[in-house]
PAMIVO-643724 format. One record per residue (C-alpha): chain; residue number from 0; x negated, y, z negated. Coordinates in nm, 3 decimals, padded with zeros to 5 digits. Each point is the difference from the previous one (the first is absolute). Layout:
// PAMIVO-643724
+--------+-----+---------+---------+---------+
! cadena ! num !       X !       Y !       Z !
+--------+-----+---------+---------+---------+
!      A ! NUM !       X !       Y !       Z !
...
+--------+-----+---------+---------+---------+
***
This chain:
// PAMIVO-643724
+--------+-----+---------+---------+---------+
! cadena ! num !       X !       Y !       Z !
+--------+-----+---------+---------+---------+
!      A !   0 ! -21.940 !  06.443 ! -05.773 !
!      A !   1 ! -00.138 ! -00.290 !  00.150 !
!      A !   2 !  00.014 !  00.028 !  00.394 !
!      A !   3 !  00.202 ! -00.383 ! -00.003 !
!      A !   4 !  00.059 ! -00.159 !  00.356 !
!      A !   5 !  00.310 !  00.090 !  00.218 !
!      A !   6 !  00.318 ! -00.222 ! -00.166 !
!      A !   7 ! -00.176 ! -00.104 ! -00.269 !
!      A !   8 ! -00.183 !  00.143 ! -00.389 !
!      A !   9 ! -00.291 ! -00.155 !  00.090 !
!      A !  10 ! -00.267 !  00.218 !  00.046 !
!      A !  11 ! -00.206 !  00.042 !  00.386 !
!      A !  12 ! -00.174 ! -00.196 !  00.019 !
!      A !  13 ! -00.326 !  00.115 !  00.251 !
!      A !  14 ! -00.291 ! -00.169 !  00.142 !
!      A !  15 ! -00.299 !  00.245 !  00.098 !
!      A !  16 ! -00.225 ! -00.137 !  00.196 !
!      A !  17 ! -00.403 !  00.170 !  00.013 !
!      A !  18 ! -00.206 !  00.000 !  00.261 !
!      A !  19 ! -00.287 !  00.310 !  00.065 !
!      A !  20 ! -00.108 ! -00.104 ! -00.346 !
!      A !  21 ! -00.243 ! -00.284 !  00.016 !
!      A !  22 ! -00.202 !  00.092 !  00.335 !
!      A !  23 ! -00.348 ! -00.089 ! -00.082 !
!      A !  24 ! -00.148 ! -00.229 ! -00.178 !
!      A !  25 ! -00.173 !  00.180 ! -00.209 !
!      A !  26 !  00.052 ! -00.012 ! -00.383 !
!      A !  27 ! -00.040 !  00.332 ! -00.100 !
!      A !  28 !  00.168 !  00.195 !  00.275 !
!      A !  29 !  00.290 ! -00.147 ! -00.043 !
!      A !  30 !  00.041 ! -00.008 ! -00.327 !
!      A !  31 ! -00.058 !  00.393 !  00.124 !
!      A !  32 !  00.315 ! -00.060 !  00.249 !
!      A !  33 !  00.247 ! -00.141 ! -00.252 !
!      A !  34 ! -00.105 !  00.202 ! -00.241 !
!      A !  35 !  00.086 !  00.323 !  00.221 !
!      A !  36 !  00.319 ! -00.070 !  00.084 !
!      A !  37 !  00.134 ! -00.172 ! -00.288 !
!      A !  38 !  00.229 !  00.359 ! -00.127 !
!      A !  39 !  00.148 !  00.019 !  00.327 !
!      A !  40 !  00.056 ! -00.418 ! -00.062 !
!      A !  41 !  00.150 !  00.112 ! -00.334 !
!      A !  42 !  00.190 !  00.219 !  00.144 !
!      A !  43 !  00.180 ! -00.230 !  00.224 !
!      A !  44 !  00.038 ! -00.259 ! -00.301 !
!      A !  45 !  00.148 !  00.224 ! -00.189 !
!      A !  46 !  00.324 ! -00.101 !  00.177 !
!      A !  47 !  00.218 ! -00.093 ! -00.271 !
!      A !  48 ! -00.036 ! -00.419 !  00.171 !
!      A !  49 ! -00.117 ! -00.337 !  00.009 !
!      A !  50 ! -00.340 !  00.063 !  00.198 !
!      A !  51 ! -00.254 ! -00.285 !  00.153 !
!      A !  52 ! -00.275 !  00.104 !  00.150 !
!      A !  53 ! -00.238 ! -00.154 !  00.237 !
!      A !  54 ! -00.281 !  00.032 !  00.223 !
!      A !  55 ! -00.266 ! -00.109 !  00.250 !
!      A !  56 ! -00.320 ! -00.137 ! -00.102 !
!      A !  57 ! -00.152 ! -00.041 !  00.353 !
!      A !  58 ! -00.351 !  00.153 !  00.025 !
!      A !  59 ! -00.040 ! -00.176 ! -00.372 !
!      A !  60 !  00.071 ! -00.318 !  00.104 !
!      A !  61 ! -00.307 !  00.003 !  00.256 !
!      A !  62 ! -00.171 !  00.143 ! -00.305 !
!      A !  63 !  00.040 ! -00.285 ! -00.155 !
!      A !  64 ! -00.037 ! -00.225 !  00.278 !
!      A !  65 ! -00.298 !  00.132 !  00.128 !
!      A !  66 ! -00.181 !  00.007 ! -00.382 !
!      A !  67 !  00.078 ! -00.415 ! -00.019 !
!      A !  68 ! -00.055 ! -00.089 !  00.303 !
!      A !  69 ! -00.302 !  00.192 !  00.126 !
!      A !  70 ! -00.158 ! -00.088 ! -00.387 !
!      A !  71 !  00.059 ! -00.350 !  00.056 !
!      A !  72 ! -00.186 ! -00.030 !  00.349 !
!      A !  73 ! -00.286 !  00.128 ! -00.231 !
!      A !  74 ! -00.014 ! -00.159 ! -00.263 !
!      A !  75 !  00.208 ! -00.344 ! -00.100 !
!      A !  76 !  00.053 !  00.021 ! -00.361 !
!      A !  77 !  00.311 !  00.328 !  00.132 !
!      A !  78 !  00.303 ! -00.185 !  00.138 !
!      A !  79 !  00.207 !  00.132 !  00.314 !
!      A !  80 !  00.329 !  00.156 ! -00.177 !
!      A !  81 !  00.296 ! -00.057 !  00.193 !
!      A !  82 !  00.231 !  00.225 !  00.146 !
!      A !  83 !  00.291 ! -00.154 ! -00.348 !
!      A !  84 ! -00.257 !  00.098 ! -00.253 !
!      A !  85 ! -00.080 !  00.330 !  00.189 !
!      A !  86 !  00.321 !  00.123 ! -00.003 !
!      A !  87 !  00.060 ! -00.087 ! -00.364 !
!      A !  88 ! -00.365 !  00.198 ! -00.107 !
!      A !  89 !  00.092 !  00.299 !  00.211 !
!      A !  90 !  00.424 !  00.025 ! -00.070 !
!      A !  91 ! -00.154 ! -00.026 ! -00.398 !
!      A !  92 ! -00.263 !  00.353 !  00.029 !
!      A !  93 !  00.221 !  00.184 !  00.247 !
!      A !  94 !  00.282 ! -00.041 ! -00.200 !
!      A !  95 ! -00.192 !  00.100 ! -00.343 !
!      A !  96 ! -00.141 !  00.276 !  00.147 !
!      A !  97 !  00.367 !  00.126 !  00.112 !
!      A !  98 !  00.111 ! -00.066 ! -00.385 !
!      A !  99 ! -00.314 !  00.228 ! -00.176 !
!      A ! 100 !  00.099 !  00.247 !  00.265 !
!      A ! 101 !  00.365 !  00.014 ! -00.067 !
!      A ! 102 !  00.004 ! -00.064 ! -00.369 !
!      A ! 103 ! -00.265 !  00.262 ! -00.038 !
!      A ! 104 !  00.235 !  00.275 !  00.147 !
!      A ! 105 !  00.315 ! -00.176 ! -00.162 !
!      A ! 106 ! -00.174 !  00.164 ! -00.331 !
!      A ! 107 ! -00.062 !  00.277 !  00.175 !
!      A ! 108 !  00.335 !  00.056 !  00.033 !
!      A ! 109 !  00.166 ! -00.104 ! -00.346 !
!      A ! 110 !  00.156 ! -00.380 !  00.232 !
!      A ! 111 ! -00.016 ! -00.273 ! -00.218 !
!      A ! 112 !  00.052 ! -00.264 !  00.271 !
!      A ! 113 ! -00.157 ! -00.284 ! -00.010 !
!      A ! 114 ! -00.201 ! -00.151 !  00.367 !
!      A ! 115 ! -00.149 ! -00.388 !  00.101 !
!      A ! 116 ! -00.167 ! -00.177 !  00.299 !
!      A ! 117 !  00.169 ! -00.371 !  00.060 !
!      A ! 118 ! -00.269 ! -00.201 !  00.239 !
!      A ! 119 !  00.203 ! -00.059 !  00.226 !
!      A ! 120 !  00.064 ! -00.356 !  00.202 !
!      A ! 121 !  00.264 !  00.011 !  00.233 !
!      A ! 122 !  00.093 ! -00.342 !  00.217 !
!      A ! 123 ! -00.011 ! -00.097 !  00.366 !
!      A ! 124 !  00.008 ! -00.295 !  00.206 !
!      A ! 125 ! -00.246 ! -00.318 !  00.004 !
!      A ! 126 !  00.172 ! -00.027 !  00.374 !
!      A ! 127 ! -00.003 !  00.397 !  00.109 !
!      A ! 128 ! -00.105 !  00.028 !  00.356 !
!      A ! 129 ! -00.292 !  00.202 ! -00.055 !
!      A ! 130 ! -00.170 ! -00.281 ! -00.210 !
!      A ! 131 ! -00.088 ! -00.200 !  00.307 !
!      A ! 132 ! -00.090 !  00.360 !  00.156 !
!      A ! 133 ! -00.158 !  00.196 ! -00.171 !
!      A ! 134 ! -00.122 !  00.330 !  00.164 !
!      A ! 135 ! -00.048 !  00.275 ! -00.317 !
!      A ! 136 ! -00.350 !  00.134 !  00.014 !
!      A ! 137 ! -00.036 !  00.091 ! -00.317 !
!      A ! 138 ! -00.326 !  00.093 ! -00.132 !
!      A ! 139 ! -00.375 !  00.118 !  00.032 !
!      A ! 140 ! -00.152 ! -00.088 !  00.350 !
!      A ! 141 ! -00.284 ! -00.275 ! -00.058 !
!      A ! 142 ! -00.297 ! -00.078 !  00.114 !
!      A ! 143 !  00.006 ! -00.368 !  00.182 !
!      A ! 144 ! -00.173 ! -00.169 ! -00.187 !
!      A ! 145 !  00.183 !  00.145 ! -00.283 !
!      A ! 146 !  00.284 ! -00.160 !  00.091 !
!      A ! 147 ! -00.107 ! -00.297 !  00.056 !
!      A ! 148 ! -00.100 !  00.020 ! -00.276 !
!      A ! 149 !  00.365 !  00.041 ! -00.186 !
!      A ! 150 !  00.135 ! -00.282 !  00.272 !
!      A ! 151 ! -00.299 ! -00.218 ! -00.150 !
!      A ! 152 !  00.179 !  00.058 ! -00.373 !
!      A ! 153 !  00.341 ! -00.043 !  00.127 !
!      A ! 154 !  00.083 ! -00.152 !  00.317 !
!      A ! 155 !  00.319 !  00.175 !  00.001 !
!      A ! 156 ! -00.168 !  00.360 !  00.006 !
!      A ! 157 !  00.072 !  00.125 !  00.365 !
!      A ! 158 ! -00.198 !  00.282 !  00.226 !
!      A ! 159 !  00.085 !  00.122 !  00.298 !
!      A ! 160 ! -00.266 !  00.215 !  00.177 !
!      A ! 161 !  00.094 !  00.385 ! -00.059 !
!      A ! 162 ! -00.226 !  00.332 !  00.194 !
!      A ! 163 ! -00.362 ! -00.157 ! -00.162 !
!      A ! 164 !  00.100 ! -00.232 ! -00.284 !
!      A ! 165 !  00.284 ! -00.259 ! -00.059 !
!      A ! 166 !  00.291 !  00.030 ! -00.253 !
!      A ! 167 !  00.181 ! -00.232 ! -00.139 !
!      A ! 168 !  00.384 ! -00.008 !  00.085 !
!      A ! 169 !  00.248 ! -00.154 ! -00.228 !
!      A ! 170 !  00.418 ! -00.024 !  00.068 !
!      A ! 171 !  00.281 !  00.287 ! -00.099 !
!      A ! 172 !  00.251 ! -00.178 ! -00.156 !
!      A ! 173 !  00.331 !  00.126 ! -00.022 !
!      A ! 174 !  00.062 !  00.080 ! -00.402 !
!      A ! 175 !  00.262 ! -00.260 ! -00.151 !
!      A ! 176 !  00.088 !  00.131 ! -00.409 !
!      A ! 177 ! -00.161 !  00.201 ! -00.256 !
!      A ! 178 ! -00.173 ! -00.355 ! -00.257 !
!      A ! 179 !  00.005 !  00.277 ! -00.233 !
!      A ! 180 !  00.370 !  00.252 !  00.042 !
!      A ! 181 !  00.159 ! -00.116 ! -00.273 !
!      A ! 182 ! -00.281 !  00.095 ! -00.241 !
!      A ! 183 !  00.062 !  00.340 !  00.237 !
!      A ! 184 !  00.307 !  00.030 ! -00.125 !
!      A ! 185 ! -00.032 ! -00.068 ! -00.313 !
!      A ! 186 ! -00.276 !  00.255 ! -00.043 !
!      A ! 187 !  00.219 !  00.301 !  00.194 !
!      A ! 188 !  00.338 ! -00.097 ! -00.255 !
!      A ! 189 ! -00.221 !  00.087 ! -00.327 !
!      A ! 190 ! -00.133 !  00.391 !  00.208 !
!      A ! 191 ! -00.319 ! -00.111 !  00.152 !
!      A ! 192 ! -00.156 !  00.114 !  00.340 !
!      A ! 193 ! -00.081 ! -00.293 !  00.160 !
!      A ! 194 ! -00.281 ! -00.003 !  00.215 !
!      A ! 195 ! -00.062 ! -00.315 !  00.270 !
!      A ! 196 !  00.015 ! -00.188 !  00.336 !
!      A ! 197 ! -00.338 !  00.201 !  00.026 !
!      A ! 198 ! -00.144 ! -00.095 !  00.334 !
!      A ! 199 !  00.327 ! -00.157 !  00.096 !
!      A ! 200 ! -00.088 ! -00.282 ! -00.340 !
!      A ! 201 ! -00.159 ! -00.302 !  00.053 !
!      A ! 202 !  00.115 ! -00.334 !  00.171 !
!      A ! 203 !  00.103 ! -00.252 ! -00.084 !
!      A ! 204 !  00.110 ! -00.311 !  00.082 !
!      A ! 205 !  00.195 ! -00.287 ! -00.191 !
!      A ! 206 ! -00.246 ! -00.286 ! -00.114 !
!      A ! 207 !  00.060 ! -00.347 !  00.154 !
!      A ! 208 ! -00.143 ! -00.190 ! -00.313 !
!      A ! 209 !  00.202 !  00.260 ! -00.223 !
!      A ! 210 !  00.329 !  00.134 !  00.128 !
!      A ! 211 !  00.027 !  00.227 ! -00.241 !
!      A ! 212 ! -00.289 !  00.157 ! -00.022 !
!      A ! 213 ! -00.260 !  00.230 !  00.258 !
!      A ! 214 ! -00.246 ! -00.020 !  00.165 !
!      A ! 215 ! -00.133 !  00.359 !  00.187 !
!      A ! 216 ! -00.114 ! -00.060 !  00.411 !
!      A ! 217 ! -00.251 !  00.221 !  00.175 !
!      A ! 218 !  00.235 !  00.216 !  00.185 !
!      A ! 219 !  00.123 !  00.400 ! -00.032 !
!      A ! 220 !  00.378 !  00.077 ! -00.071 !
!      A ! 221 !  00.015 !  00.389 !  00.254 !
!      A ! 222 !  00.107 !  00.192 ! -00.308 !
!      A ! 223 !  00.301 !  00.161 !  00.142 !
!      A ! 224 !  00.167 ! -00.310 !  00.049 !
!      A ! 225 ! -00.092 ! -00.087 ! -00.320 !
!      A ! 226 !  00.093 !  00.396 ! -00.166 !
!      A ! 227 !  00.413 ! -00.173 !  00.209 !
!      A ! 228 ! -00.009 ! -00.275 ! -00.161 !
!      A ! 229 ! -00.106 !  00.149 ! -00.404 !
!      A ! 230 !  00.330 !  00.234 !  00.087 !
!      A ! 231 !  00.278 ! -00.325 !  00.077 !
!      A ! 232 ! -00.252 ! -00.247 ! -00.266 !
!      A ! 233 !  00.122 !  00.315 ! -00.218 !
!      A ! 234 !  00.391 !  00.116 !  00.124 !
!      A ! 235 ! -00.205 !  00.352 !  00.053 !
!      A ! 236 !  00.240 !  00.410 !  00.087 !
!      A ! 237 ! -00.309 !  00.142 !  00.144 !
!      A ! 238 ! -00.341 ! -00.113 !  00.202 !
!      A ! 239 ! -00.247 !  00.299 !  00.057 !
!      A ! 240 ! -00.263 !  00.015 !  00.176 !
!      A ! 241 ! -00.279 !  00.216 ! -00.118 !
!      A ! 242 ! -00.287 !  00.083 !  00.298 !
!      A ! 243 ! -00.212 !  00.221 !  00.113 !
!      A ! 244 !  00.173 !  00.125 !  00.217 !
!      A ! 245 !  00.322 !  00.243 !  00.042 !
!      A ! 246 !  00.250 ! -00.310 !  00.069 !
!      A ! 247 !  00.120 ! -00.154 !  00.346 !
!      A ! 248 ! -00.105 !  00.190 !  00.226 !
!      A ! 249 !  00.035 ! -00.085 !  00.406 !
!      A ! 250 ! -00.171 !  00.112 !  00.338 !
!      A ! 251 ! -00.320 ! -00.053 ! -00.325 !
!      A ! 252 ! -00.266 !  00.208 !  00.030 !
!      A ! 253 !  00.122 !  00.136 !  00.344 !
!      A ! 254 !  00.000 !  00.385 !  00.078 !
!      A ! 255 !  00.482 ! -00.087 ! -00.091 !
!      A ! 256 ! -00.084 ! -00.164 ! -00.276 !
!      A ! 257 !  00.360 !  00.042 ! -00.226 !
!      A ! 258 !  00.036 ! -00.166 ! -00.368 !
!      A ! 259 !  00.301 ! -00.120 ! -00.064 !
!      A ! 260 !  00.192 !  00.094 ! -00.319 !
!      A ! 261 !  00.387 ! -00.137 !  00.010 !
!      A ! 262 ! -00.019 ! -00.304 !  00.189 !
!      A ! 263 !  00.260 ! -00.246 !  00.022 !
!      A ! 264 ! -00.078 ! -00.382 !  00.021 !
!      A ! 265 !  00.190 ! -00.122 !  00.368 !
!      A ! 266 ! -00.255 !  00.401 !  00.148 !
!      A ! 267 ! -00.352 ! -00.163 ! -00.160 !
!      A ! 268 !  00.092 ! -00.364 !  00.098 !
!      A ! 269 !  00.020 !  00.155 !  00.389 !
!      A ! 270 ! -00.368 !  00.183 ! -00.082 !
!      A ! 271 ! -00.126 ! -00.378 ! -00.181 !
!      A ! 272 !  00.137 ! -00.117 !  00.362 !
!      A ! 273 ! -00.155 !  00.182 !  00.272 !
!      A ! 274 ! -00.295 !  00.038 ! -00.209 !
!      A ! 275 ! -00.056 !  00.320 ! -00.137 !
!      A ! 276 ! -00.177 ! -00.190 ! -00.314 !
!      A ! 277 ! -00.222 ! -00.239 !  00.125 !
!      A ! 278 ! -00.282 !  00.234 !  00.010 !
!      A ! 279 ! -00.121 !  00.026 ! -00.356 !
!      A ! 280 !  00.149 ! -00.174 ! -00.363 !
!      A ! 281 !  00.300 !  00.117 !  00.053 !
!      A ! 282 !  00.155 ! -00.248 !  00.148 !
!      A ! 283 !  00.013 ! -00.214 ! -00.266 !
!      A ! 284 !  00.099 !  00.259 ! -00.206 !
!      A ! 285 !  00.266 !  00.110 !  00.234 !
!      A ! 286 !  00.097 ! -00.412 ! -00.034 !
!      A ! 287 ! -00.005 ! -00.071 ! -00.347 !
!      A ! 288 !  00.209 !  00.234 ! -00.027 !
!      A ! 289 !  00.296 ! -00.139 !  00.237 !
!      A ! 290 !  00.034 ! -00.295 ! -00.144 !
!      A ! 291 !  00.014 !  00.192 ! -00.402 !
!      A ! 292 !  00.256 !  00.205 !  00.162 !
!      A ! 293 !  00.165 ! -00.325 !  00.228 !
!      A ! 294 !  00.048 ! -00.195 ! -00.334 !
!      A ! 295 !  00.277 !  00.268 ! -00.161 !
!      A ! 296 !  00.090 !  00.312 !  00.145 !
!      A ! 297 ! -00.010 !  00.218 ! -00.299 !
!      A ! 298 ! -00.350 ! -00.003 ! -00.063 !
!      A ! 299 ! -00.236 !  00.319 !  00.115 !
!      A ! 300 ! -00.359 ! -00.049 !  00.180 !
!      A ! 301 ! -00.249 !  00.290 ! -00.073 !
!      A ! 302 ! -00.296 !  00.082 !  00.221 !
!      A ! 303 ! -00.279 !  00.326 ! -00.097 !
!      A ! 304 ! -00.275 !  00.111 ! -00.085 !
!      A ! 305 ! -00.179 ! -00.150 ! -00.335 !
!      A ! 306 ! -00.116 !  00.391 ! -00.044 !
!      A ! 307 !  00.289 !  00.105 ! -00.071 !
!      A ! 308 !  00.201 ! -00.320 ! -00.239 !
!      A ! 309 !  00.282 !  00.126 ! -00.176 !
!      A ! 310 !  00.109 !  00.217 !  00.243 !
!      A ! 311 !  00.047 ! -00.337 !  00.279 !
!      A ! 312 !  00.142 ! -00.208 ! -00.278 !
!      A ! 313 !  00.296 !  00.298 ! -00.115 !
!      A ! 314 !  00.026 !  00.010 !  00.413 !
!      A ! 315 ! -00.103 !  00.378 !  00.018 !
!      A ! 316 ! -00.337 ! -00.124 !  00.266 !
!      A ! 317 ! -00.009 ! -00.281 !  00.207 !
!      A ! 318 !  00.175 ! -00.202 !  00.241 !
!      A ! 319 !  00.350 ! -00.160 ! -00.143 !
!      A ! 320 !  00.097 ! -00.346 !  00.148 !
!      A ! 321 !  00.341 ! -00.104 ! -00.014 !
!      A ! 322 !  00.383 ! -00.128 !  00.115 !
+--------+-----+---------+---------+---------+
***
């Protein structure tokens, strides 16, 4: 019998944000990590619920950007390819690896689910303050000559000194709306597992020359904020962050480190406001979790280790945050 949302006959809808799967820009290593995790991911998906998967792409988008940036400074026939296109490329091939790995496990388990990757655009505000003062450093360190060459090719590129080189800086605007949300919902209604919003999605703004269209902008959306928006736009019931740690911890990497099990929103809010999670990438996950829960008090957020994904999704491991 399908697990339903509280008080309704609708199947539970779960967002699963995958961390710890794509830490390498090396394609063979990335594929190995995804295939190794696939059996546990399949057990996590097998909860008789509607599931949306999302993932990061930091190393991959940096690899793609570097390849085109360096090549374009050495060969005039190679154009620099900017972030929107690099984001689309990496969403595509990470989704491709996930699809292949999960489909292989589905075949072994005798499952006949459908799975699809949506190249996802996320609308941002053209007047977002971050566009006026870009601070998000991206990509590799370049030499002064390489940075100058890229700026000559595209004056919109901005670089700052960083150690012994120069790095590009871009805006990190707040995500406003998922352009493909209706497509995602249609797939869910037709029994698809959907992969969407990879790497925080591709930032787009309304085209001032044709307001019915969008155009990509060179920016980076924080992936946990985008995943939270995905939960809202798709009216999810649960949000699961799978990472490379066992949950949310107090006194991280200290002798008295302590992982939290069951914790309420007021409790986790107090810990976050006290700076407990500001030292690592857990802070944006906790903040995204709080925003998600504040929209609907009956929701649940779980955070735990991807190597124990099924138990985390079932509520048998990791941290559970709720009202």
